[in-house]
C-alpha positions, 0 to 999 in steps of 0.5 A: 065358030060362032059367030058372037055379037060384039056385046058377047065377049065384055059380057062373059068376061063380066060374068066371070068376074061375078062368078069369080066373086061368089066362088070366094065368097062360098068359100069363106062361108063354108069355112065358117059354117063347117067350123061350127061343127069340126071346130078352127083348129088348123086341122079342121080348117085344113080338111074344110079347105082340102075339100073344097079344092078337091071337089073342085079338081074332080069337077074340072076333071069330069066336065073337062072330058064332057066338054069336049062331046057337049054341043052347047058348052055356054048352055052347059055353063049357065047351068052349072052357075044355076046348080050352084046356086041351087046347091048352096041354098039347099046346103044350109038345111042339109048341113043341120042335117048332117050336123045332127048325125055328125054330133051324134057320132062324136059327143062324148066319144073318145074318139081316136085322132085318126077316126075323128080325121075320117069322120070330119073328111066324110063330114066335108065332103057330104057337105061340100062335094055337090056345090064344089064339083060344079064350080070346078066344071065352070073353068074347062067349060068356059075354056072349050067355047071360048077357044072353039076351033083354034088353039092358037088363041089358047094363051090370050084366051086363057090369060084373059079368063084366068085373070078376070076369074081370079080378079072376081075372086079377090073381089069377092075376099074384100066383099065377103069380109068388109060388107056380106057377112056383117050386113046379112050374116052367113046364111044371108050371104049364101042366100045373095051368093046363090042369086048372083049364081042365079043371075050369071046362069039365067044371063049366059043362057039369054045373052051369050050366043050358043056354039057346038063344041069343035070335034077331032075332025074340025080340030084337025082341020084347023090345026094347019095355020096353027102348026105353021105359027108356032113352027121353029119355037121348040114345042115338044108334045113329048114335054106335055107330061112335065108341065103337068108335074111342073104345075102342080108342084108350082100349085103345091108352092104357091099355096105353101107360100100363102099360107107362110105369108099370111102366118108372117104378116099377122105380126105387121098387119094383125088378125082382125077380118079385115087384115085376113081378107086384105091379105087374101085379095092381095094374094090373088090381085098379084095372080090375076095381075100376072094372067093378064100381063101374060096375055100382053107378051105371049106374042113375044114368047119364041120357046114357051117350054124354057119361059116355063122353065124361067118362070119357075126360077123366077117364082122360086127368086121371087119368093125367097126376097119376101124372106129379107123384105118380112124380116129387115125391111120392116124393121130397118127401111128408113129409106122407105118413106111411104111404108115408114109412114103407114107403119108409124101412122098405123098405131096412132090416131089416124082414119079406118081408111089409112089403116086399110091402106097400111094393111093393103101396102104392107101386104102388097109388098110382100107379094106382088111380085112373085104373086104375078110371076104365079099368075103368068105361068098358069096360063102359059102352061095351058097353052102348051097343054092344050097345044098337044091336041088332046082335046081342049076341055080334057087338057084344060080340066086336067091342068086346072085338076093339076094346080088344084091338087097341088094347092091341096098338098101344099095347104095340107102340108105347109101348114103342118108338116113343113112350118114344123120342119122348117118355120116360116122363114126358112120354110119359104126358102124351101118353097123356093129351092122347089120352084128353082128345081123344077124350073131347071128340070124343066130347062134341062129337058126343054134342051134350048139354050146351054148357057141357061142349065148353069142357072138353076144350081147357081141359084139353089146353091145361093138360096141354101147358103146365103138365105138362112143368113137373112132369117131372124134366128128368133122370130118376128117380134111380139108386141112388147118384145124389145131386140135385147130381150132374152128369148127363152122359147121360140116355136113355129106350130101349126096354130100359131107361134109361140115365144116366151122372152125375159125383159130387162127388168126380169118379166116374162112374157108369152105370145101368140102371133105376136099377142102377149097372153100371158106374164110373170107379173102385172095385170095379166097375172092379177086377172088370170089368178082372179079368174081362178078364185073368184068363181070357185068362191061363189060356186055352190059346192064345186067339184069340177072346173074347166079353164078355157086358155092356158096361157102361162098357166096362172089360173090354171094354177090358182084352181089347183090351189083349191082342195075341193076341186077333184077334176080341172081340165083345160082346153088350150087350141096351140099345143106350143103354149102347153110347152112355153108354161113349163118356163112359168113353173114357179107363178103357175104352181106347177100346175101341169103336174097336178094328177086332177089337171088334164089339158086338152088341145082343142078349140074351146068353143068346139070342145064344149059342143062334143063333150058331155062332161058338166062343171061347176066352173068355167072360166073364160080368158079370151083376149079381145084387142087390136092383136086378138080381134080373131077371139070374137068367136068366144064372145058369142051367143053360141059359146056362151049357150054351149057354156051354160049348157055345160054348167051345173045348175050350182055352177058359175061361169066367169068372162072377162071383158077388157075395158079398153074395148069402145063402149057400144062393143062393151055393151054388146058383150054384156047383152050377149052373155046376159041373153043366155044367162038367167042370171048374170052380175058384174064385178070389178077389179082394180085397175081395169078388169072387168068381169061377168059372172053367169048362172043358172041360180040367183047369185049369193055371196056366203061371207062365211065360205069366203072367210073360210077359203082365206083360212087357206094360206096358199090362196090367201098369198095368191090373192094377195099379190092382186090385193086382195088380202081379205075376203071382204075386198073381194066381196066388195068387188060386186058392181051389179046384178041381173036388172042393172047389167041388163040395164047396162047393156041396154037394148040392141043386136047381140053377137052370134055366130051367123052374125058376128057383128063384134068381129067386124064392128070392133076393129073399126071401133078400136081404130077410131077410139083412143084407149084411155078415153075409152077407159075412162067412159067404161069405167064411169058406165060401169062404176057410177053407182054401183049396187049395195053387195049387201043386197046379195049376201047369203041371210046366214053366216054364222060362223064369223063373229062380229068383227068379221061381219063388220069388215064386209059391211065397212067395205062394201060401204066404201066401195062407191067413193073407192070406184069415184076414185077409180074413174077419176084417175081414169078421166085425168090420166093423173093417179092423184086425181082420185085421192079425195076418193080414197082418203075418203073410202079408207076413213070407212074401211081402212083395213080394205087394202085395195084402197090402202094400196091406192093411197100408198101408191099416191104417196110413192109417186109424189115422194119420187116427184119432189125426190127428183126435183130436189136433185135439181130436176126442171121438167115442167110436167114433173113440176105441174105433177107434183101441183096436182098432188099438193092440190088434191090434198087441199095445199092450194098454196103449194099447188100454186108454187108448183104451177107457177114453176112449170110456167115459168119454164114453159109458157105455153103450157096451158094444162098449168094456167088453167090449174093455177087459176084453179089453186088460185080460186080454190085458196081464195084468191078469185080475183087473182084466178081471174086475171091469170086465166086472163093472161092464158086466154090472150096466149091462147085465145081459142083454147077452150079449156082456158075459156070455160075455167075463165068463165067459171072464175068469172061466175064464181066471182058474182059476174055471171053476165060477163062470164055469159059474154064470154062463153058466147063470144067464144061460140061465134069465134070458134069452133064449138067444144063441149066443155065450153057449152056446158059452161055456158049452160050452167051460166044461163041456167043461173041467170034463169035463162032456161031455154038458153041453158037446155040449147047449150046442154043439148048441144054439148050432148050432140057433141058428146053423148056421154058427157054427164054434166050436160045430162045433169043440167037438163035433168035440173032445168024447169020446163019450156018457156020458163025464165 
């Protein structure tokens, strides 16, 4: 055996760790790279993963045979690592060439399913076979090097080797998902990882001692002590083929479990890149831990074949136990304080780190037991095949290939056939039965203790009879689903878990993987309706339309109302969504039965890449929130470019952007969209629907066409449900054109396929921000100063009479006030806060139904509050809200009365104190207002709202110096707050202290960069040094 230096083994394990990390990073980035050509459907991803693992298996077999004849295994390992790095780099230009060939074969052709699958397999093999073949050779080569002359060391050595390599893979899953792709992009990540491979290879060549492989004669000479050590442990070489079968089936069930656990955990941890990375890392952690654990107990294993059978049975039991954990523990576990803490905290304003810990804890709670057993089984199996004396490298290579081949089968069949046959929960139980049956068969053939033979049949009987009773018949709960909701449709498919359920109020909801994508009423219907009609109204002579995403079919149904459309295509990636949409026939106008409609079950991004059809209308409705951050690719530059490529010259592309995503991410989407389309505009439809419109030609609004479309009664009724009952109100929803949209978006990076920044930044931003605050910030950004829509009116509108033209003009003039009302509502959370602005807008355009509906809603809310309080209600918050209504109507005496009533019910209700002061001041009772706010400040001396309002009242009453003293005293004693600093800046400006005013306003902006009042003060101040 080679004489190794003390540093050699630790260094080798460090290199093995790095190699495992690189391998997993490659898997992540290569799946992404090939998905650009193949799409992200389940079959496409399974194809890539299958070819990836197939290359590993082939390399393991070939190099396993070769290494037994090699004189220098460590040199071979080093060159394998270097070869992996070189082939990974060369794959980048080769893939571009290969993709061009693939595109020429598939673009514009109606290819049969079988041929398309064959082309995908050939494409993936051509791309990945060389690097994965080299990767597969590293494990048997290293095994041969480490085991050397003494096969009795195989268990401990291979346990450490497999465990360290898998720990490296775990690290690779995390570093790829958390650091590399975001910081370096996909191509940059390949270069970084290839450099790591090269470094591993060079260090192995330079620092690790070389040694000859052991030939058969040396093996036979060294076998005496080995046989003596294991004599009497029941080892039978004739059972070794059974080890290969058990390992193959264990690989099948292991990857099957991973597929099912990942699909189930989406309901609890989401589908962000971070969640997916942690889920995969948790799976790998259990396997790595199990491998290391095996090395600690290996010397105590007396009858290895019995142990192999028992581990298979234990794996089945552990897998089955995840069913009650998923189905009941996460919903009912009040006795589990740690999980309850994370589960509750995870959906509140907690730190990003705490949310990640919640995800990790959830994943480990599900997977740690069965994956640990999986990790123990492989090194035990390896020990048994090595003892069969058929060549160490050959034996390890074949076993590794068997495990990998089983994993391929598990990936392919669990995610396709098994889930269709059994579903997730029963699918886990079916895999558990396989494990137990395999374990029982191994025990039977091992002929060990007879009393163990009844274990497997008993467990199988228990799993078959009791297991299904532990499942949830209606599946996992969706984000808005209650336990008493009626389930109308539930199907677990390859691409997603689709559920349609009816709420107690009669509203039907559709969800995919727990996230709601459709409904029969509410904001979702309004948004989807607008996404159909707006692009058709704006496009020039529209004939062909494409809807990306079906959902409940509302958008598609609205498109069918336009008779001028001759072809309406809809791309939907989840087939079960198509089935579920049949439950919304009344809402979607039975769209799927329209002869013009064609449903394409495909990835929308990939469809646009491979089709040669052009469209006059493209409507895109990808969700983008905590449940759908995985949709970030549909907000990428490449997606928009593909839409632009398929858009006719006079065509229109519409993209909905949720206002609840943080402002910087909102700007990123707008910036990306504007980087592709020559002409862009922004539209806003209350309550919170922002829509980007892109085109090749400058946008013009044909008022006559708008009015003509409304002559269709079905279209008029459809739009009336969104408070858009006249063409003028739609036209007036225009916010900004080319220059203004680009100014909104600002300078900065765009969201690309290679650098998918939105995918990484959005989850962090959503975790950090409060949704109402974010929405208010975005509304202020978008709606503060809308452009005049009359600037883009087409010059010719002769079919309209003067009354029709005047209606367009009045709605356009009323829109700025209406938008100011919406901003006020968002900032305060009070509908009545926008009333003065709505009333101003109503005076200009009394026939604009958008405006009239908001005033009616304010009146309805006030009447409901008054009715509840008149019947004996004593809720201080309701008294307060009624007071706000009176205040906004200018009824300051009535407002003060309600605020006093709220304070009498709750003397610590500071909002009521603050608004009482404001009502008294506005009602001409300045002295009483000051006294009220002083009393409030005694009750809550550190409350910045009270102090800021007190200072404003004191200043308004003519004592700016006293107001300044109050503000300075607060600033010295308490933490700085933007509203206090703004009042200090205003007061200093009034006193002529311009430098001090500037300092306070800048401090306010440092704490709150979006503070408009601070910005206005800075703009109003004269130059430095003036008093």
